N, CA, C and O atoms as a GROMACS GRO file, in nm:
protein
  296
    1UNK      N    1   2.692  -2.205   2.387
    1UNK     CA    2   2.582  -2.163   2.307
    1UNK      C    3   2.534  -2.288   2.274
    1UNK      O    4   2.626  -2.369   2.266
    2UNK      N    5   2.423  -2.336   2.252
    2UNK     CA    6   2.340  -2.435   2.180
    2UNK      C    7   2.320  -2.376   2.069
    2UNK      O    8   2.284  -2.262   2.038
    3UNK      N    9   2.354  -2.487   2.001
    3UNK     CA   10   2.262  -2.489   1.858
    3UNK      C   11   2.141  -2.540   1.848
    3UNK      O   12   2.123  -2.647   1.906
    4UNK      N   13   2.036  -2.483   1.780
    4UNK     CA   14   1.919  -2.538   1.784
    4UNK      C   15   1.935  -2.609   1.661
    4UNK      O   16   1.962  -2.538   1.564
    5UNK      N   17   1.922  -2.771   1.636
    5UNK     CA   18   1.862  -2.839   1.455
    5UNK      C   19   1.739  -2.787   1.422
    5UNK      O   20   1.652  -2.843   1.488
    6UNK      N   21   1.699  -2.711   1.354
    6UNK     CA   22   1.548  -2.673   1.284
    6UNK      C   23   1.539  -2.796   1.130
    6UNK      O   24   1.599  -2.803   1.022
    7UNK      N   25   1.442  -2.867   1.191
    7UNK     CA   26   1.394  -2.961   1.049
    7UNK      C   27   1.342  -2.884   0.940
    7UNK      O   28   1.313  -2.764   0.938
    8UNK      N   29   1.332  -2.980   0.843
    8UNK     CA   30   1.258  -2.891   0.747
    8UNK      C   31   1.098  -2.810   0.720
    8UNK      O   32   1.045  -2.710   0.672
    9UNK      N   33   1.070  -2.946   0.794
    9UNK     CA   34   0.882  -2.902   0.831
    9UNK      C   35   0.885  -2.780   0.920
    9UNK      O   36   0.778  -2.721   0.912
   10UNK      N   37   0.985  -2.713   1.015
   10UNK     CA   38   0.947  -2.592   1.041
   10UNK      C   39   0.960  -2.476   0.961
   10UNK      O   40   0.897  -2.371   0.970
   11UNK      N   41   1.071  -2.514   0.862
   11UNK     CA   42   1.139  -2.384   0.745
   11UNK      C   43   0.995  -2.409   0.665
   11UNK      O   44   0.917  -2.317   0.689
   12UNK      N   45   0.955  -2.482   0.600
   12UNK     CA   46   0.797  -2.480   0.505
   12UNK      C   47   0.664  -2.434   0.599
   12UNK      O   48   0.586  -2.346   0.561
   13UNK      N   49   0.653  -2.493   0.703
   13UNK     CA   50   0.579  -2.371   0.794
   13UNK      C   51   0.596  -2.201   0.815
   13UNK      O   52   0.511  -2.113   0.823
   14UNK      N   53   0.710  -2.198   0.820
   14UNK     CA   54   0.741  -2.066   0.821
   14UNK      C   55   0.714  -2.009   0.704
   14UNK      O   56   0.659  -1.899   0.710
   15UNK      N   57   0.738  -2.051   0.600
   15UNK     CA   58   0.708  -2.006   0.460
   15UNK      C   59   0.575  -1.966   0.453
   15UNK      O   60   0.542  -1.849   0.436
   16UNK      N   61   0.484  -2.074   0.467
   16UNK     CA   62   0.384  -2.094   0.445
   16UNK      C   63   0.295  -1.975   0.522
   16UNK      O   64   0.232  -1.883   0.469
   17UNK      N   65   0.305  -1.997   0.618
   17UNK     CA   66   0.261  -1.827   0.700
   17UNK      C   67   0.328  -1.724   0.670
   17UNK      O   68   0.289  -1.646   0.757
   18UNK      N   69   0.390  -1.678   0.619
   18UNK     CA   70   0.466  -1.575   0.584
   18UNK      C   71   0.370  -1.522   0.441
   18UNK      O   72   0.316  -1.413   0.421
   19UNK      N   73   0.377  -1.670   0.339
   19UNK     CA   74   0.313  -1.617   0.226
   19UNK      C   75   0.141  -1.597   0.251
   19UNK      O   76   0.062  -1.553   0.168
   20UNK      N   77   0.109  -1.642   0.388
   20UNK     CA   78  -0.063  -1.628   0.422
   20UNK      C   79  -0.074  -1.516   0.422
   20UNK      O   80  -0.150  -1.453   0.348
   21UNK      N   81   0.025  -1.455   0.535
   21UNK     CA   82   0.015  -1.312   0.565
   21UNK      C   83   0.009  -1.232   0.474
   21UNK      O   84  -0.091  -1.161   0.462
   22UNK      N   85   0.110  -1.224   0.391
   22UNK     CA   86   0.109  -1.116   0.228
   22UNK      C   87   0.012  -1.158   0.164
   22UNK      O   88  -0.042  -1.070   0.097
   23UNK      N   89  -0.037  -1.270   0.157
   23UNK     CA   90  -0.166  -1.291   0.054
   23UNK      C   91  -0.302  -1.244   0.125
   23UNK      O   92  -0.396  -1.224   0.048
   24UNK      N   93  -0.326  -1.221   0.269
   24UNK     CA   94  -0.407  -1.186   0.370
   24UNK      C   95  -0.428  -1.007   0.317
   24UNK      O   96  -0.528  -0.946   0.282
   25UNK      N   97  -0.278  -0.963   0.332
   25UNK     CA   98  -0.279  -0.823   0.336
   25UNK      C   99  -0.339  -0.765   0.202
   25UNK      O  100  -0.404  -0.660   0.202
   26UNK      N  101  -0.308  -0.854   0.065
   26UNK     CA  102  -0.337  -0.811  -0.078
   26UNK      C  103  -0.471  -0.812  -0.059
   26UNK      O  104  -0.536  -0.722  -0.112
   27UNK      N  105  -0.530  -0.900   0.009
   27UNK     CA  106  -0.675  -0.908   0.026
   27UNK      C  107  -0.733  -0.820   0.097
   27UNK      O  108  -0.845  -0.787   0.058
   28UNK      N  109  -0.696  -0.775   0.182
   28UNK     CA  110  -0.759  -0.674   0.296
   28UNK      C  111  -0.718  -0.526   0.209
   28UNK      O  112  -0.811  -0.458   0.164
   29UNK      N  113  -0.625  -0.497   0.196
   29UNK     CA  114  -0.599  -0.379   0.123
   29UNK      C  115  -0.553  -0.388  -0.007
   29UNK      O  116  -0.430  -0.391   0.004
   30UNK      N  117  -0.583  -0.393  -0.124
   30UNK     CA  118  -0.509  -0.416  -0.270
   30UNK      C  119  -0.371  -0.319  -0.291
   30UNK      O  120  -0.258  -0.344  -0.331
   31UNK      N  121  -0.464  -0.154  -0.225
   31UNK     CA  122  -0.397  -0.074  -0.304
   31UNK      C  123  -0.231  -0.039  -0.215
   31UNK      O  124  -0.153   0.055  -0.228
   32UNK      N  125  -0.228  -0.152  -0.132
   32UNK     CA  126  -0.049  -0.123  -0.072
   32UNK      C  127   0.022  -0.174  -0.154
   32UNK      O  128   0.136  -0.130  -0.163
   33UNK      N  129  -0.022  -0.290  -0.246
   33UNK     CA  130   0.084  -0.298  -0.341
   33UNK      C  131   0.035  -0.266  -0.475
   33UNK      O  132   0.065  -0.348  -0.562
   34UNK      N  133  -0.042  -0.150  -0.514
   34UNK     CA  134  -0.010  -0.085  -0.643
   34UNK      C  135   0.114  -0.050  -0.655
   34UNK      O  136   0.198  -0.018  -0.570
   35UNK      N  137   0.121  -0.065  -0.808
   35UNK     CA  138   0.267  -0.003  -0.846
   35UNK      C  139   0.244   0.091  -0.973
   35UNK      O  140   0.329   0.106  -1.060
   36UNK      N  141   0.126   0.148  -0.972
   36UNK     CA  142   0.075   0.226  -1.112
   36UNK      C  143   0.142   0.362  -1.096
   36UNK      O  144   0.129   0.413  -0.985
   37UNK      N  145   0.225   0.442  -1.208
   37UNK     CA  146   0.276   0.564  -1.175
   37UNK      C  147   0.172   0.694  -1.123
   37UNK      O  148   0.054   0.702  -1.158
   38UNK      N  149   0.229   0.777  -1.049
   38UNK     CA  150   0.129   0.878  -1.023
   38UNK      C  151   0.149   1.007  -1.111
   38UNK      O  152   0.261   1.039  -1.148
   39UNK      N  153   0.041   1.077  -1.143
   39UNK     CA  154   0.056   1.183  -1.250
   39UNK      C  155   0.034   1.275  -1.160
   39UNK      O  156  -0.014   1.248  -1.050
   40UNK      N  157   0.074   1.420  -1.208
   40UNK     CA  158  -0.017   1.534  -1.130
   40UNK      C  159  -0.088   1.538  -1.181
   40UNK      O  160  -0.103   1.514  -1.301
   41UNK      N  161  -0.195   1.590  -1.059
   41UNK     CA  162  -0.329   1.703  -1.134
   41UNK      C  163  -0.341   1.837  -1.062
   41UNK      O  164  -0.374   1.927  -1.140
   42UNK      N  165  -0.329   1.865  -0.973
   42UNK     CA  166  -0.352   1.970  -0.940
   42UNK      C  167  -0.290   1.997  -0.827
   42UNK      O  168  -0.225   1.914  -0.764
   43UNK      N  169  -0.312   2.168  -0.782
   43UNK     CA  170  -0.187   2.178  -0.629
   43UNK      C  171  -0.322   2.285  -0.577
   43UNK      O  172  -0.361   2.381  -0.643
   44UNK      N  173  -0.382   2.236  -0.432
   44UNK     CA  174  -0.465   2.346  -0.398
   44UNK      C  175  -0.394   2.403  -0.251
   44UNK      O  176  -0.286   2.383  -0.195
   45UNK      N  177  -0.497   2.474  -0.228
   45UNK     CA  178  -0.463   2.580  -0.065
   45UNK      C  179  -0.416   2.523   0.044
   45UNK      O  180  -0.316   2.564   0.101
   46UNK      N  181  -0.466   2.451   0.072
   46UNK     CA  182  -0.478   2.367   0.156
   46UNK      C  183  -0.512   2.212   0.146
   46UNK      O  184  -0.574   2.157   0.054
   47UNK      N  185  -0.444   2.140   0.288
   47UNK     CA  186  -0.474   2.024   0.302
   47UNK      C  187  -0.621   1.962   0.288
   47UNK      O  188  -0.655   1.873   0.210
   48UNK      N  189  -0.692   2.022   0.374
   48UNK     CA  190  -0.824   1.995   0.350
   48UNK      C  191  -0.901   2.018   0.190
   48UNK      O  192  -0.983   1.945   0.135
   49UNK      N  193  -0.859   2.106   0.158
   49UNK     CA  194  -0.914   2.099   0.008
   49UNK      C  195  -0.868   1.992  -0.068
   49UNK      O  196  -0.948   1.921  -0.130
   50UNK      N  197  -0.773   1.976  -0.071
   50UNK     CA  198  -0.663   1.826  -0.174
   50UNK      C  199  -0.761   1.681  -0.116
   50UNK      O  200  -0.798   1.590  -0.190
   51UNK      N  201  -0.786   1.688   0.023
   51UNK     CA  202  -0.873   1.586   0.056
   51UNK      C  203  -1.022   1.572   0.044
   51UNK      O  204  -1.088   1.469   0.057
   52UNK      N  205  -1.068   1.705   0.016
   52UNK     CA  206  -1.214   1.741  -0.040
   52UNK      C  207  -1.196   1.649  -0.171
   52UNK      O  208  -1.244   1.536  -0.172
   53UNK      N  209  -1.140   1.688  -0.258
   53UNK     CA  210  -1.137   1.684  -0.401
   53UNK      C  211  -1.081   1.521  -0.424
   53UNK      O  212  -1.124   1.447  -0.513
   54UNK      N  213  -0.998   1.493  -0.345
   54UNK     CA  214  -0.954   1.326  -0.346
   54UNK      C  215  -1.074   1.272  -0.330
   54UNK      O  216  -1.094   1.183  -0.413
   55UNK      N  217  -1.179   1.294  -0.244
   55UNK     CA  218  -1.298   1.211  -0.251
   55UNK      C  219  -1.362   1.237  -0.329
   55UNK      O  220  -1.440   1.147  -0.360
   56UNK      N  221  -1.369   1.321  -0.381
   56UNK     CA  222  -1.454   1.342  -0.490
   56UNK      C  223  -1.417   1.261  -0.621
   56UNK      O  224  -1.506   1.195  -0.673
   57UNK      N  225  -1.307   1.262  -0.669
   57UNK     CA  226  -1.268   1.187  -0.784
   57UNK      C  227  -1.313   1.009  -0.745
   57UNK      O  228  -1.346   0.918  -0.821
   58UNK      N  229  -1.302   1.011  -0.645
   58UNK     CA  230  -1.326   0.833  -0.609
   58UNK      C  231  -1.270   0.747  -0.633
   58UNK      O  232  -1.319   0.635  -0.620
   59UNK      N  233  -1.125   0.769  -0.683
   59UNK     CA  234  -1.024   0.690  -0.747
   59UNK      C  235  -0.952   0.658  -0.602
   59UNK      O  236  -0.923   0.736  -0.512
   60UNK      N  237  -0.932   0.512  -0.610
   60UNK     CA  238  -0.844   0.456  -0.515
   60UNK      C  239  -0.704   0.508  -0.557
   60UNK      O  240  -0.624   0.505  -0.464
   61UNK      N  241  -0.651   0.558  -0.686
   61UNK     CA  242  -0.523   0.554  -0.692
   61UNK      C  243  -0.464   0.738  -0.704
   61UNK      O  244  -0.384   0.786  -0.785
   62UNK      N  245  -0.540   0.805  -0.592
   62UNK     CA  246  -0.531   0.934  -0.602
   62UNK      C  247  -0.462   0.956  -0.462
   62UNK      O  248  -0.501   0.883  -0.371
   63UNK      N  249  -0.351   1.060  -0.434
   63UNK     CA  250  -0.244   1.083  -0.350
   63UNK      C  251  -0.261   1.240  -0.302
   63UNK      O  252  -0.254   1.328  -0.389
   64UNK      N  253  -0.277   1.263  -0.212
   64UNK     CA  254  -0.267   1.415  -0.155
   64UNK      C  255  -0.133   1.396  -0.111
   64UNK      O  256  -0.110   1.294  -0.045
   65UNK      N  257  -0.015   1.497  -0.142
   65UNK     CA  258   0.112   1.556  -0.061
   65UNK      C  259   0.096   1.640   0.063
   65UNK      O  260   0.000   1.687   0.125
   66UNK      N  261   0.274   1.643   0.079
   66UNK     CA  262   0.258   1.754   0.213
   66UNK      C  263   0.215   1.896   0.160
   66UNK      O  264   0.157   1.988   0.219
   67UNK      N  265   0.258   1.886   0.044
   67UNK     CA  266   0.260   2.019  -0.041
   67UNK      C  267   0.107   2.094  -0.088
   67UNK      O  268   0.074   2.199  -0.144
   68UNK      N  269   0.051   2.001  -0.042
   68UNK     CA  270  -0.089   2.010  -0.134
   68UNK      C  271  -0.134   1.975  -0.253
   68UNK      O  272  -0.244   2.016  -0.292
   69UNK      N  273  -0.057   1.897  -0.326
   69UNK     CA  274  -0.038   1.841  -0.456
   69UNK      C  275  -0.128   1.725  -0.470
   69UNK      O  276  -0.104   1.626  -0.401
   70UNK      N  277  -0.207   1.725  -0.532
   70UNK     CA  278  -0.280   1.588  -0.614
   70UNK      C  279  -0.235   1.499  -0.713
   70UNK      O  280  -0.218   1.538  -0.829
   71UNK      N  281  -0.220   1.417  -0.687
   71UNK     CA  282  -0.141   1.261  -0.775
   71UNK      C  283  -0.247   1.177  -0.821
   71UNK      O  284  -0.345   1.154  -0.750
   72UNK      N  285  -0.235   1.140  -0.912
   72UNK     CA  286  -0.377   1.027  -0.993
   72UNK      C  287  -0.302   0.962  -1.045
   72UNK      O  288  -0.192   0.996  -1.087
   73UNK      N  289  -0.372   0.820  -1.050
   73UNK     CA  290  -0.291   0.755  -1.153
   73UNK      C  291  -0.390   0.720  -1.257
   73UNK      O  292  -0.510   0.724  -1.229
   74UNK      N  293  -0.344   0.682  -1.388
   74UNK     CA  294  -0.436   0.705  -1.527
   74UNK      C  295  -0.496   0.580  -1.510
   74UNK      O  296  -0.580   0.540  -1.591
   0.00000   0.00000   0.00000
């Protein structure tokens, strides 16, 4: 078994690459990093009705669940 001796530059490069990917993801889709709490808003009869209501609210913090409940951030 061979042991690879990696020098400090490799670790720094890997750290910079990972940090760049995370920051790039934040710029691309900041809602992935949204930690605000979601509050119950209303229950709908179907997924389609919930999605339509979600689009009308136009808040990026709205979420439809599998039980057709709509939650939104305040």
